[in-house]
TIMIKOL-836419 format. One record per residue (C-alpha): chain; residue in three letters; x, y, z negated; residue number from 1. Coordinates in nm, 3 decimals. Each point is the difference from the previous one (the first is absolute). Layout:
N
<node><chain>A</chain><res>ALA</res><X>X</X><Y>Y</Y><Z>Z</Z><n>NUM</n></node>
...
//
This chain:
245
<node><chain>A</chain><res>MET</res><X>32.885</X><Y>7.433</Y><Z>4.056</Z><n>1</n></node>
<node><chain>A</chain><res>LEU</res><X>-0.335</X><Y>-0.176</Y><Z>-0.028</Z><n>2</n></node>
<node><chain>A</chain><res>PHE</res><X>-0.277</X><Y>-0.031</Y><Z>0.260</Z><n>3</n></node>
<node><chain>A</chain><res>PHE</res><X>-0.378</X><Y>-0.026</Y><Z>0.019</Z><n>4</n></node>
<node><chain>A</chain><res>GLU</res><X>-0.253</X><Y>-0.004</Y><Z>0.282</Z><n>5</n></node>
<node><chain>A</chain><res>SER</res><X>-0.281</X><Y>0.243</Y><Z>0.075</Z><n>6</n></node>
<node><chain>A</chain><res>ASP</res><X>-0.220</X><Y>-0.033</Y><Z>0.309</Z><n>7</n></node>
<node><chain>A</chain><res>GLY</res><X>0.249</X><Y>-0.255</Y><Z>0.133</Z><n>8</n></node>
<node><chain>A</chain><res>ARG</res><X>0.297</X><Y>0.236</Y><Z>-0.026</Z><n>9</n></node>
<node><chain>A</chain><res>ARG</res><X>0.308</X><Y>-0.060</Y><Z>-0.215</Z><n>10</n></node>
<node><chain>A</chain><res>LEU</res><X>0.074</X><Y>0.281</Y><Z>-0.245</Z><n>11</n></node>
<node><chain>A</chain><res>ALA</res><X>0.298</X><Y>0.038</Y><Z>-0.231</Z><n>12</n></node>
<node><chain>A</chain><res>TYR</res><X>0.003</X><Y>0.110</Y><Z>-0.363</Z><n>13</n></node>
<node><chain>A</chain><res>GLU</res><X>0.202</X><Y>0.005</Y><Z>-0.321</Z><n>14</n></node>
<node><chain>A</chain><res>ASP</res><X>-0.131</X><Y>-0.114</Y><Z>-0.338</Z><n>15</n></node>
<node><chain>A</chain><res>LEU</res><X>0.186</X><Y>0.153</Y><Z>-0.294</Z><n>16</n></node>
<node><chain>A</chain><res>GLY</res><X>-0.047</X><Y>0.020</Y><Z>-0.377</Z><n>17</n></node>
<node><chain>A</chain><res>ASP</res><X>-0.279</X><Y>-0.094</Y><Z>-0.239</Z><n>18</n></node>
<node><chain>A</chain><res>GLY</res><X>-0.311</X><Y>0.171</Y><Z>-0.132</Z><n>19</n></node>
<node><chain>A</chain><res>PRO</res><X>-0.300</X><Y>0.165</Y><Z>0.166</Z><n>20</n></node>
<node><chain>A</chain><res>SER</res><X>0.030</X><Y>-0.029</Y><Z>0.378</Z><n>21</n></node>
<node><chain>A</chain><res>LEU</res><X>0.081</X><Y>0.313</Y><Z>0.200</Z><n>22</n></node>
<node><chain>A</chain><res>ILE</res><X>0.014</X><Y>0.005</Y><Z>0.380</Z><n>23</n></node>
<node><chain>A</chain><res>LEU</res><X>0.238</X><Y>0.259</Y><Z>0.150</Z><n>24</n></node>
<node><chain>A</chain><res>VAL</res><X>-0.076</X><Y>0.098</Y><Z>0.362</Z><n>25</n></node>
<node><chain>A</chain><res>HIS</res><X>0.274</X><Y>0.173</Y><Z>0.199</Z><n>26</n></node>
<node><chain>A</chain><res>GLY</res><X>-0.022</X><Y>0.265</Y><Z>0.271</Z><n>27</n></node>
<node><chain>A</chain><res>TRP</res><X>0.032</X><Y>-0.009</Y><Z>0.378</Z><n>28</n></node>
<node><chain>A</chain><res>GLY</res><X>0.336</X><Y>-0.105</Y><Z>0.143</Z><n>29</n></node>
<node><chain>A</chain><res>ALA</res><X>0.135</X><Y>-0.132</Y><Z>-0.330</Z><n>30</n></node>
<node><chain>A</chain><res>ALA</res><X>-0.069</X><Y>-0.328</Y><Z>-0.184</Z><n>31</n></node>
<node><chain>A</chain><res>GLY</res><X>-0.040</X><Y>-0.127</Y><Z>-0.353</Z><n>32</n></node>
<node><chain>A</chain><res>TRP</res><X>0.367</X><Y>0.064</Y><Z>-0.075</Z><n>33</n></node>
<node><chain>A</chain><res>GLU</res><X>-0.066</X><Y>0.377</Y><Z>-0.023</Z><n>34</n></node>
<node><chain>A</chain><res>TRP</res><X>-0.160</X><Y>-0.048</Y><Z>-0.343</Z><n>35</n></node>
<node><chain>A</chain><res>ARG</res><X>0.324</X><Y>-0.151</Y><Z>-0.126</Z><n>36</n></node>
<node><chain>A</chain><res>GLN</res><X>0.224</X><Y>0.247</Y><Z>0.183</Z><n>37</n></node>
<node><chain>A</chain><res>GLU</res><X>-0.179</X><Y>0.301</Y><Z>-0.149</Z><n>38</n></node>
<node><chain>A</chain><res>GLY</res><X>0.001</X><Y>-0.130</Y><Z>-0.358</Z><n>39</n></node>
<node><chain>A</chain><res>TRP</res><X>-0.365</X><Y>-0.098</Y><Z>-0.026</Z><n>40</n></node>
<node><chain>A</chain><res>VAL</res><X>0.072</X><Y>-0.365</Y><Z>-0.077</Z><n>41</n></node>
<node><chain>A</chain><res>ASP</res><X>0.227</X><Y>0.098</Y><Z>-0.289</Z><n>42</n></node>
<node><chain>A</chain><res>SER</res><X>-0.266</X><Y>0.242</Y><Z>-0.124</Z><n>43</n></node>
<node><chain>A</chain><res>LEU</res><X>-0.296</X><Y>-0.240</Y><Z>0.012</Z><n>44</n></node>
<node><chain>A</chain><res>SER</res><X>0.121</X><Y>-0.361</Y><Z>-0.019</Z><n>45</n></node>
<node><chain>A</chain><res>LYS</res><X>0.078</X><Y>-0.017</Y><Z>-0.372</Z><n>46</n></node>
<node><chain>A</chain><res>ASP</res><X>-0.359</X><Y>-0.069</Y><Z>-0.106</Z><n>47</n></node>
<node><chain>A</chain><res>ARG</res><X>-0.172</X><Y>-0.085</Y><Z>0.330</Z><n>48</n></node>
<node><chain>A</chain><res>ARG</res><X>-0.006</X><Y>-0.261</Y><Z>0.271</Z><n>49</n></node>
<node><chain>A</chain><res>LEU</res><X>0.081</X><Y>0.178</Y><Z>0.325</Z><n>50</n></node>
<node><chain>A</chain><res>LEU</res><X>-0.133</X><Y>-0.136</Y><Z>0.329</Z><n>51</n></node>
<node><chain>A</chain><res>ILE</res><X>0.177</X><Y>0.189</Y><Z>0.278</Z><n>52</n></node>
<node><chain>A</chain><res>PRO</res><X>-0.114</X><Y>-0.087</Y><Z>0.355</Z><n>53</n></node>
<node><chain>A</chain><res>ASP</res><X>0.147</X><Y>0.095</Y><Z>0.334</Z><n>54</n></node>
<node><chain>A</chain><res>ILE</res><X>-0.300</X><Y>0.141</Y><Z>0.185</Z><n>55</n></node>
<node><chain>A</chain><res>LEU</res><X>-0.084</X><Y>-0.162</Y><Z>0.334</Z><n>56</n></node>
<node><chain>A</chain><res>GLY</res><X>0.246</X><Y>0.128</Y><Z>0.263</Z><n>57</n></node>
<node><chain>A</chain><res>HIS</res><X>0.268</X><Y>0.076</Y><Z>-0.258</Z><n>58</n></node>
<node><chain>A</chain><res>GLY</res><X>0.292</X><Y>-0.172</Y><Z>-0.170</Z><n>59</n></node>
<node><chain>A</chain><res>ALA</res><X>-0.012</X><Y>-0.378</Y><Z>0.014</Z><n>60</n></node>
<node><chain>A</chain><res>SER</res><X>-0.373</X><Y>-0.016</Y><Z>0.080</Z><n>61</n></node>
<node><chain>A</chain><res>ALA</res><X>-0.154</X><Y>-0.085</Y><Z>0.337</Z><n>62</n></node>
<node><chain>A</chain><res>LYS</res><X>0.024</X><Y>0.276</Y><Z>0.262</Z><n>63</n></node>
<node><chain>A</chain><res>PRO</res><X>-0.284</X><Y>-0.033</Y><Z>0.252</Z><n>64</n></node>
<node><chain>A</chain><res>HIS</res><X>-0.002</X><Y>0.235</Y><Z>0.300</Z><n>65</n></node>
<node><chain>A</chain><res>ASP</res><X>-0.373</X><Y>0.067</Y><Z>0.018</Z><n>66</n></node>
<node><chain>A</chain><res>LEU</res><X>-0.209</X><Y>0.255</Y><Z>-0.187</Z><n>67</n></node>
<node><chain>A</chain><res>ALA</res><X>-0.280</X><Y>-0.203</Y><Z>-0.159</Z><n>68</n></node>
<node><chain>A</chain><res>PRO</res><X>0.198</X><Y>-0.166</Y><Z>-0.283</Z><n>69</n></node>
<node><chain>A</chain><res>TYR</res><X>0.117</X><Y>0.341</Y><Z>-0.126</Z><n>70</n></node>
<node><chain>A</chain><res>ALA</res><X>-0.342</X><Y>0.150</Y><Z>-0.071</Z><n>71</n></node>
<node><chain>A</chain><res>THR</res><X>0.023</X><Y>0.147</Y><Z>-0.349</Z><n>72</n></node>
<node><chain>A</chain><res>GLU</res><X>-0.287</X><Y>-0.208</Y><Z>-0.131</Z><n>73</n></node>
<node><chain>A</chain><res>ARG</res><X>0.182</X><Y>-0.316</Y><Z>0.113</Z><n>74</n></node>
<node><chain>A</chain><res>LEU</res><X>0.321</X><Y>0.110</Y><Z>-0.169</Z><n>75</n></node>
<node><chain>A</chain><res>GLY</res><X>-0.205</X><Y>0.057</Y><Z>-0.315</Z><n>76</n></node>
<node><chain>A</chain><res>ARG</res><X>-0.139</X><Y>-0.352</Y><Z>0.021</Z><n>77</n></node>
<node><chain>A</chain><res>ASP</res><X>0.360</X><Y>-0.128</Y><Z>0.024</Z><n>78</n></node>
<node><chain>A</chain><res>MET</res><X>0.055</X><Y>0.131</Y><Z>-0.355</Z><n>79</n></node>
<node><chain>A</chain><res>VAL</res><X>-0.299</X><Y>-0.200</Y><Z>-0.125</Z><n>80</n></node>
<node><chain>A</chain><res>ALA</res><X>0.137</X><Y>-0.305</Y><Z>0.185</Z><n>81</n></node>
<node><chain>A</chain><res>LEU</res><X>0.332</X><Y>0.050</Y><Z>-0.183</Z><n>82</n></node>
<node><chain>A</chain><res>MET</res><X>-0.188</X><Y>-0.015</Y><Z>-0.330</Z><n>83</n></node>
<node><chain>A</chain><res>ASP</res><X>-0.179</X><Y>-0.317</Y><Z>0.108</Z><n>84</n></node>
<node><chain>A</chain><res>ALA</res><X>0.329</X><Y>-0.161</Y><Z>0.105</Z><n>85</n></node>
<node><chain>A</chain><res>THR</res><X>0.167</X><Y>0.081</Y><Z>-0.333</Z><n>86</n></node>
<node><chain>A</chain><res>GLY</res><X>-0.294</X><Y>-0.094</Y><Z>-0.222</Z><n>87</n></node>
<node><chain>A</chain><res>VAL</res><X>-0.068</X><Y>0.355</Y><Z>-0.119</Z><n>88</n></node>
<node><chain>A</chain><res>ARG</res><X>-0.362</X><Y>0.074</Y><Z>-0.085</Z><n>89</n></node>
<node><chain>A</chain><res>GLN</res><X>0.049</X><Y>0.370</Y><Z>-0.077</Z><n>90</n></node>
<node><chain>A</chain><res>ALA</res><X>0.287</X><Y>0.238</Y><Z>0.064</Z><n>91</n></node>
<node><chain>A</chain><res>ASP</res><X>0.093</X><Y>0.364</Y><Z>0.005</Z><n>92</n></node>
<node><chain>A</chain><res>ILE</res><X>0.119</X><Y>0.143</Y><Z>0.331</Z><n>93</n></node>
<node><chain>A</chain><res>ALA</res><X>0.224</X><Y>0.292</Y><Z>0.094</Z><n>94</n></node>
<node><chain>A</chain><res>GLY</res><X>0.087</X><Y>0.130</Y><Z>0.345</Z><n>95</n></node>
<node><chain>A</chain><res>TYR</res><X>0.175</X><Y>0.298</Y><Z>0.149</Z><n>96</n></node>
<node><chain>A</chain><res>SER</res><X>-0.052</X><Y>0.172</Y><Z>0.338</Z><n>97</n></node>
<node><chain>A</chain><res>MET</res><X>-0.131</X><Y>-0.268</Y><Z>0.239</Z><n>98</n></node>
<node><chain>A</chain><res>GLY</res><X>0.012</X><Y>-0.237</Y><Z>-0.297</Z><n>99</n></node>
<node><chain>A</chain><res>ALA</res><X>-0.247</X><Y>0.228</Y><Z>-0.177</Z><n>100</n></node>
<node><chain>A</chain><res>SER</res><X>-0.248</X><Y>-0.048</Y><Z>0.284</Z><n>101</n></node>
<node><chain>A</chain><res>VAL</res><X>0.049</X><Y>-0.377</Y><Z>-0.023</Z><n>102</n></node>
<node><chain>A</chain><res>ALA</res><X>-0.048</X><Y>0.008</Y><Z>-0.379</Z><n>103</n></node>
<node><chain>A</chain><res>LEU</res><X>-0.320</X><Y>0.201</Y><Z>0.043</Z><n>104</n></node>
<node><chain>A</chain><res>ALA</res><X>-0.122</X><Y>-0.249</Y><Z>0.261</Z><n>105</n></node>
<node><chain>A</chain><res>ALA</res><X>0.080</X><Y>-0.285</Y><Z>-0.240</Z><n>106</n></node>
<node><chain>A</chain><res>VAL</res><X>-0.219</X><Y>0.137</Y><Z>-0.280</Z><n>107</n></node>
<node><chain>A</chain><res>VAL</res><X>-0.280</X><Y>0.045</Y><Z>0.255</Z><n>108</n></node>
<node><chain>A</chain><res>ALA</res><X>0.044</X><Y>-0.358</Y><Z>0.122</Z><n>109</n></node>
<node><chain>A</chain><res>GLY</res><X>-0.001</X><Y>-0.144</Y><Z>-0.353</Z><n>110</n></node>
<node><chain>A</chain><res>PRO</res><X>-0.125</X><Y>0.258</Y><Z>-0.250</Z><n>111</n></node>
<node><chain>A</chain><res>ASP</res><X>-0.045</X><Y>-0.264</Y><Z>-0.271</Z><n>112</n></node>
<node><chain>A</chain><res>ARG</res><X>0.357</X><Y>-0.129</Y><Z>0.048</Z><n>113</n></node>
<node><chain>A</chain><res>PHE</res><X>0.181</X><Y>0.319</Y><Z>-0.103</Z><n>114</n></node>
<node><chain>A</chain><res>ARG</res><X>0.018</X><Y>0.162</Y><Z>-0.342</Z><n>115</n></node>
<node><chain>A</chain><res>ALA</res><X>0.186</X><Y>0.317</Y><Z>0.091</Z><n>116</n></node>
<node><chain>A</chain><res>LEU</res><X>0.133</X><Y>0.182</Y><Z>0.305</Z><n>117</n></node>
<node><chain>A</chain><res>VAL</res><X>0.290</X><Y>0.235</Y><Z>0.067</Z><n>118</n></node>
<node><chain>A</chain><res>ALA</res><X>0.016</X><Y>0.172</Y><Z>0.339</Z><n>119</n></node>
<node><chain>A</chain><res>GLY</res><X>0.248</X><Y>0.270</Y><Z>0.098</Z><n>120</n></node>
<node><chain>A</chain><res>GLY</res><X>0.053</X><Y>0.219</Y><Z>0.306</Z><n>121</n></node>
<node><chain>A</chain><res>ILE</res><X>-0.308</X><Y>-0.129</Y><Z>0.181</Z><n>122</n></node>
<node><chain>A</chain><res>PRO</res><X>-0.007</X><Y>0.051</Y><Z>0.380</Z><n>123</n></node>
<node><chain>A</chain><res>PRO</res><X>-0.293</X><Y>0.194</Y><Z>0.145</Z><n>124</n></node>
<node><chain>A</chain><res>HIS</res><X>-0.293</X><Y>-0.179</Y><Z>0.160</Z><n>125</n></node>
<node><chain>A</chain><res>ASP</res><X>0.098</X><Y>0.116</Y><Z>0.350</Z><n>126</n></node>
<node><chain>A</chain><res>PRO</res><X>0.006</X><Y>-0.284</Y><Z>0.254</Z><n>127</n></node>
<node><chain>A</chain><res>THR</res><X>0.080</X><Y>0.238</Y><Z>0.286</Z><n>128</n></node>
<node><chain>A</chain><res>ASP</res><X>0.318</X><Y>0.114</Y><Z>-0.172</Z><n>129</n></node>
<node><chain>A</chain><res>ARG</res><X>0.107</X><Y>-0.361</Y><Z>-0.055</Z><n>130</n></node>
<node><chain>A</chain><res>VAL</res><X>-0.063</X><Y>-0.097</Y><Z>0.363</Z><n>131</n></node>
<node><chain>A</chain><res>ASP</res><X>0.195</X><Y>0.302</Y><Z>0.123</Z><n>132</n></node>
<node><chain>A</chain><res>MET</res><X>0.287</X><Y>-0.080</Y><Z>-0.236</Z><n>133</n></node>
<node><chain>A</chain><res>ALA</res><X>0.013</X><Y>-0.365</Y><Z>0.110</Z><n>134</n></node>
<node><chain>A</chain><res>ARG</res><X>0.002</X><Y>0.098</Y><Z>0.367</Z><n>135</n></node>
<node><chain>A</chain><res>SER</res><X>0.275</X><Y>0.251</Y><Z>-0.067</Z><n>136</n></node>
<node><chain>A</chain><res>LEU</res><X>0.207</X><Y>-0.268</Y><Z>-0.175</Z><n>137</n></node>
<node><chain>A</chain><res>ARG</res><X>-0.046</X><Y>-0.226</Y><Z>0.304</Z><n>138</n></node>
<node><chain>A</chain><res>GLY</res><X>0.120</X><Y>0.276</Y><Z>0.233</Z><n>139</n></node>
<node><chain>A</chain><res>GLN</res><X>-0.347</X><Y>0.042</Y><Z>0.151</Z><n>140</n></node>
<node><chain>A</chain><res>GLY</res><X>-0.042</X><Y>0.363</Y><Z>-0.100</Z><n>141</n></node>
<node><chain>A</chain><res>PRO</res><X>0.183</X><Y>0.310</Y><Z>-0.124</Z><n>142</n></node>
<node><chain>A</chain><res>VAL</res><X>0.242</X><Y>-0.073</Y><Z>-0.283</Z><n>143</n></node>
<node><chain>A</chain><res>SER</res><X>-0.058</X><Y>0.244</Y><Z>-0.285</Z><n>144</n></node>
<node><chain>A</chain><res>ASP</res><X>0.244</X><Y>0.066</Y><Z>-0.282</Z><n>145</n></node>
<node><chain>A</chain><res>ARG</res><X>-0.232</X><Y>-0.199</Y><Z>-0.226</Z><n>146</n></node>
<node><chain>A</chain><res>ALA</res><X>0.007</X><Y>-0.297</Y><Z>0.238</Z><n>147</n></node>
<node><chain>A</chain><res>LEU</res><X>0.378</X><Y>0.018</Y><Z>0.010</Z><n>148</n></node>
<node><chain>A</chain><res>SER</res><X>0.014</X><Y>-0.010</Y><Z>-0.379</Z><n>149</n></node>
<node><chain>A</chain><res>TYR</res><X>-0.221</X><Y>-0.314</Y><Z>0.000</Z><n>150</n></node>
<node><chain>A</chain><res>ARG</res><X>0.212</X><Y>-0.164</Y><Z>0.268</Z><n>151</n></node>
<node><chain>A</chain><res>ASP</res><X>0.323</X><Y>0.082</Y><Z>-0.183</Z><n>152</n></node>
<node><chain>A</chain><res>TRP</res><X>-0.145</X><Y>-0.136</Y><Z>-0.324</Z><n>153</n></node>
<node><chain>A</chain><res>ALA</res><X>-0.097</X><Y>-0.332</Y><Z>0.159</Z><n>154</n></node>
<node><chain>A</chain><res>ALA</res><X>0.331</X><Y>-0.027</Y><Z>0.187</Z><n>155</n></node>
<node><chain>A</chain><res>ARG</res><X>0.195</X><Y>-0.005</Y><Z>-0.326</Z><n>156</n></node>
<node><chain>A</chain><res>TRP</res><X>-0.079</X><Y>-0.373</Y><Z>-0.034</Z><n>157</n></node>
<node><chain>A</chain><res>PRO</res><X>0.106</X><Y>-0.213</Y><Z>0.298</Z><n>158</n></node>
<node><chain>A</chain><res>ASP</res><X>-0.255</X><Y>-0.275</Y><Z>-0.077</Z><n>159</n></node>
<node><chain>A</chain><res>ASN</res><X>-0.289</X><Y>0.238</Y><Z>0.066</Z><n>160</n></node>
<node><chain>A</chain><res>ASP</res><X>-0.212</X><Y>-0.077</Y><Z>0.306</Z><n>161</n></node>
<node><chain>A</chain><res>MET</res><X>-0.111</X><Y>0.333</Y><Z>0.147</Z><n>162</n></node>
<node><chain>A</chain><res>GLN</res><X>-0.276</X><Y>-0.156</Y><Z>0.208</Z><n>163</n></node>
<node><chain>A</chain><res>ALA</res><X>-0.153</X><Y>-0.153</Y><Z>-0.313</Z><n>164</n></node>
<node><chain>A</chain><res>LEU</res><X>0.046</X><Y>0.323</Y><Z>-0.194</Z><n>165</n></node>
<node><chain>A</chain><res>THR</res><X>-0.170</X><Y>0.210</Y><Z>0.268</Z><n>166</n></node>
<node><chain>A</chain><res>CYS</res><X>-0.293</X><Y>-0.243</Y><Z>0.004</Z><n>167</n></node>
<node><chain>A</chain><res>CYS</res><X>-0.024</X><Y>0.040</Y><Z>-0.376</Z><n>168</n></node>
<node><chain>A</chain><res>MET</res><X>0.021</X><Y>0.378</Y><Z>0.036</Z><n>169</n></node>
<node><chain>A</chain><res>GLU</res><X>-0.276</X><Y>0.009</Y><Z>0.259</Z><n>170</n></node>
<node><chain>A</chain><res>ALA</res><X>-0.243</X><Y>-0.243</Y><Z>-0.163</Z><n>171</n></node>
<node><chain>A</chain><res>GLY</res><X>0.062</X><Y>0.046</Y><Z>-0.371</Z><n>172</n></node>
<node><chain>A</chain><res>CYS</res><X>0.121</X><Y>0.256</Y><Z>-0.249</Z><n>173</n></node>
<node><chain>A</chain><res>THR</res><X>-0.328</X><Y>0.188</Y><Z>-0.049</Z><n>174</n></node>
<node><chain>A</chain><res>PRO</res><X>-0.186</X><Y>-0.031</Y><Z>-0.332</Z><n>175</n></node>
<node><chain>A</chain><res>PRO</res><X>-0.356</X><Y>-0.128</Y><Z>-0.039</Z><n>176</n></node>
<node><chain>A</chain><res>ASP</res><X>-0.291</X><Y>0.244</Y><Z>0.004</Z><n>177</n></node>
<node><chain>A</chain><res>CYS</res><X>-0.105</X><Y>0.172</Y><Z>-0.321</Z><n>178</n></node>
<node><chain>A</chain><res>SER</res><X>-0.329</X><Y>-0.192</Y><Z>-0.006</Z><n>179</n></node>
<node><chain>A</chain><res>GLU</res><X>0.190</X><Y>-0.330</Y><Z>-0.007</Z><n>180</n></node>
<node><chain>A</chain><res>LEU</res><X>0.242</X><Y>0.116</Y><Z>-0.268</Z><n>181</n></node>
<node><chain>A</chain><res>SER</res><X>-0.286</X><Y>0.102</Y><Z>-0.228</Z><n>182</n></node>
<node><chain>A</chain><res>LEU</res><X>-0.077</X><Y>-0.370</Y><Z>-0.054</Z><n>183</n></node>
<node><chain>A</chain><res>PHE</res><X>0.325</X><Y>-0.059</Y><Z>-0.192</Z><n>184</n></node>
<node><chain>A</chain><res>GLY</res><X>-0.068</X><Y>0.044</Y><Z>-0.370</Z><n>185</n></node>
<node><chain>A</chain><res>GLY</res><X>0.353</X><Y>-0.043</Y><Z>-0.136</Z><n>186</n></node>
<node><chain>A</chain><res>GLU</res><X>0.234</X><Y>0.269</Y><Z>-0.124</Z><n>187</n></node>
<node><chain>A</chain><res>ALA</res><X>0.208</X><Y>0.171</Y><Z>0.270</Z><n>188</n></node>
<node><chain>A</chain><res>LEU</res><X>0.303</X><Y>0.228</Y><Z>-0.008</Z><n>189</n></node>
<node><chain>A</chain><res>ILE</res><X>0.032</X><Y>0.195</Y><Z>0.325</Z><n>190</n></node>
<node><chain>A</chain><res>VAL</res><X>0.325</X><Y>0.192</Y><Z>0.051</Z><n>191</n></node>
<node><chain>A</chain><res>ALA</res><X>0.159</X><Y>0.241</Y><Z>0.246</Z><n>192</n></node>
<node><chain>A</chain><res>GLY</res><X>0.289</X><Y>0.240</Y><Z>-0.002</Z><n>193</n></node>
<node><chain>A</chain><res>SER</res><X>-0.095</X><Y>0.367</Y><Z>-0.014</Z><n>194</n></node>
<node><chain>A</chain><res>ARG</res><X>0.195</X><Y>0.054</Y><Z>0.325</Z><n>195</n></node>
<node><chain>A</chain><res>ASP</res><X>-0.132</X><Y>-0.308</Y><Z>0.179</Z><n>196</n></node>
<node><chain>A</chain><res>TRP</res><X>-0.222</X><Y>0.091</Y><Z>0.296</Z><n>197</n></node>
<node><chain>A</chain><res>ARG</res><X>-0.211</X><Y>-0.302</Y><Z>-0.103</Z><n>198</n></node>
<node><chain>A</chain><res>ARG</res><X>-0.083</X><Y>0.158</Y><Z>-0.336</Z><n>199</n></node>
<node><chain>A</chain><res>GLU</res><X>-0.342</X><Y>0.129</Y><Z>0.106</Z><n>200</n></node>
<node><chain>A</chain><res>VAL</res><X>-0.129</X><Y>-0.332</Y><Z>0.132</Z><n>201</n></node>
<node><chain>A</chain><res>THR</res><X>0.152</X><Y>-0.185</Y><Z>-0.295</Z><n>202</n></node>
<node><chain>A</chain><res>GLU</res><X>-0.174</X><Y>0.225</Y><Z>-0.252</Z><n>203</n></node>
<node><chain>A</chain><res>ARG</res><X>-0.327</X><Y>-0.029</Y><Z>0.190</Z><n>204</n></node>
<node><chain>A</chain><res>ILE</res><X>0.016</X><Y>-0.380</Y><Z>-0.013</Z><n>205</n></node>
<node><chain>A</chain><res>ALA</res><X>0.047</X><Y>0.014</Y><Z>-0.376</Z><n>206</n></node>
<node><chain>A</chain><res>GLY</res><X>-0.346</X><Y>0.154</Y><Z>-0.012</Z><n>207</n></node>
<node><chain>A</chain><res>CYS</res><X>-0.147</X><Y>-0.294</Y><Z>0.193</Z><n>208</n></node>
<node><chain>A</chain><res>LEU</res><X>0.095</X><Y>-0.246</Y><Z>-0.272</Z><n>209</n></node>
<node><chain>A</chain><res>PRO</res><X>-0.223</X><Y>-0.008</Y><Z>-0.310</Z><n>210</n></node>
<node><chain>A</chain><res>GLY</res><X>0.305</X><Y>-0.063</Y><Z>-0.220</Z><n>211</n></node>
<node><chain>A</chain><res>GLY</res><X>0.235</X><Y>0.219</Y><Z>0.202</Z><n>212</n></node>
<node><chain>A</chain><res>ARG</res><X>0.242</X><Y>0.248</Y><Z>-0.153</Z><n>213</n></node>
<node><chain>A</chain><res>PHE</res><X>0.233</X><Y>0.216</Y><Z>0.208</Z><n>214</n></node>
<node><chain>A</chain><res>LEU</res><X>0.360</X><Y>0.088</Y><Z>-0.084</Z><n>215</n></node>
<node><chain>A</chain><res>ALA</res><X>0.219</X><Y>0.244</Y><Z>0.193</Z><n>216</n></node>
<node><chain>A</chain><res>ILE</res><X>0.377</X><Y>-0.038</Y><Z>-0.036</Z><n>217</n></node>
<node><chain>A</chain><res>GLU</res><X>0.122</X><Y>0.357</Y><Z>0.009</Z><n>218</n></node>
<node><chain>A</chain><res>GLY</res><X>0.266</X><Y>0.097</Y><Z>0.251</Z><n>219</n></node>
<node><chain>A</chain><res>THR</res><X>0.019</X><Y>-0.325</Y><Z>0.197</Z><n>220</n></node>
<node><chain>A</chain><res>ASP</res><X>-0.071</X><Y>-0.087</Y><Z>0.362</Z><n>221</n></node>
<node><chain>A</chain><res>HIS</res><X>-0.122</X><Y>-0.338</Y><Z>0.123</Z><n>222</n></node>
<node><chain>A</chain><res>MET</res><X>0.312</X><Y>-0.211</Y><Z>-0.044</Z><n>223</n></node>
<node><chain>A</chain><res>GLY</res><X>0.122</X><Y>0.206</Y><Z>-0.293</Z><n>224</n></node>
<node><chain>A</chain><res>THR</res><X>-0.309</X><Y>-0.100</Y><Z>-0.195</Z><n>225</n></node>
<node><chain>A</chain><res>PHE</res><X>0.065</X><Y>-0.372</Y><Z>0.051</Z><n>226</n></node>
<node><chain>A</chain><res>HIS</res><X>0.353</X><Y>0.043</Y><Z>-0.137</Z><n>227</n></node>
<node><chain>A</chain><res>ASP</res><X>-0.097</X><Y>0.225</Y><Z>-0.292</Z><n>228</n></node>
<node><chain>A</chain><res>VAL</res><X>0.044</X><Y>-0.130</Y><Z>-0.355</Z><n>229</n></node>
<node><chain>A</chain><res>ARG</res><X>-0.311</X><Y>0.194</Y><Z>-0.107</Z><n>230</n></node>
<node><chain>A</chain><res>PHE</res><X>-0.210</X><Y>-0.208</Y><Z>0.238</Z><n>231</n></node>
<node><chain>A</chain><res>LYS</res><X>0.146</X><Y>-0.324</Y><Z>-0.135</Z><n>232</n></node>
<node><chain>A</chain><res>ALA</res><X>-0.061</X><Y>0.112</Y><Z>-0.358</Z><n>233</n></node>
<node><chain>A</chain><res>ALA</res><X>-0.359</X><Y>0.102</Y><Z>0.078</Z><n>234</n></node>
<node><chain>A</chain><res>VAL</res><X>-0.075</X><Y>-0.337</Y><Z>0.161</Z><n>235</n></node>
<node><chain>A</chain><res>ALA</res><X>0.150</X><Y>-0.193</Y><Z>-0.291</Z><n>236</n></node>
<node><chain>A</chain><res>ALA</res><X>-0.200</X><Y>0.206</Y><Z>-0.251</Z><n>237</n></node>
<node><chain>A</chain><res>PHE</res><X>-0.321</X><Y>-0.038</Y><Z>0.200</Z><n>238</n></node>
<node><chain>A</chain><res>LEU</res><X>0.034</X><Y>-0.378</Y><Z>0.028</Z><n>239</n></node>
<node><chain>A</chain><res>ASN</res><X>0.085</X><Y>-0.032</Y><Z>-0.369</Z><n>240</n></node>
<node><chain>A</chain><res>GLU</res><X>-0.318</X><Y>0.193</Y><Z>-0.077</Z><n>241</n></node>
<node><chain>A</chain><res>VAL</res><X>-0.249</X><Y>-0.174</Y><Z>0.229</Z><n>242</n></node>
<node><chain>A</chain><res>SER</res><X>0.160</X><Y>-0.344</Y><Z>0.040</Z><n>243</n></node>
<node><chain>A</chain><res>PRO</res><X>0.224</X><Y>-0.057</Y><Z>-0.300</Z><n>244</n></node>
<node><chain>A</chain><res>ALA</res><X>0.245</X><Y>-0.288</Y><Z>-0.001</Z><n>245</n></node>
//
């Protein structure tokens, strides 16, 4: 595991392979290892250099217990700081779920630094929902079935810090506004499962990006899409088209 600093905080990452640089941004409650666990590293590392960070509050990265560091725009700037630390002038970036929001924030923070974007299963821009979910996870409000599923997901890894994760939930996760996204001129593949309740917002965001194209993976829910071989194949084909090795 390697480390870099952003805004005075220590963040972990992996650096694998050779070729055009691709940053892979994981979802809430997981860490960079999920890209390897779900076969993405095997799918993409042959012809690309993969930079795989642990987002602030996750994995081996710093885990502050206050809200401000987890603002989505700050998490996006962390991805630009990773590029600076590794000497990468331009990269492609891909994120899923919360990682999609971070990837979108990154291309807003440094639109000239990114060639192409992949974002899948994008969370809605609903701060109230995120605050309610975080409070529920802290035991400060009613615990819905959805909150239980988030808590159970995070509890699968004993190194997770629930206080840090709830701060991240409350402060981050939401994508930038459409007006901000319209400034990114690169190609973008925006993906959701046909059964994912995030499909509508994900498809709408594709329309905010001048180079956006939307793909629905038929028959999959949120996590099913991330696992699906059709999604992996579509991403590989897209990157080979717009950012060939």
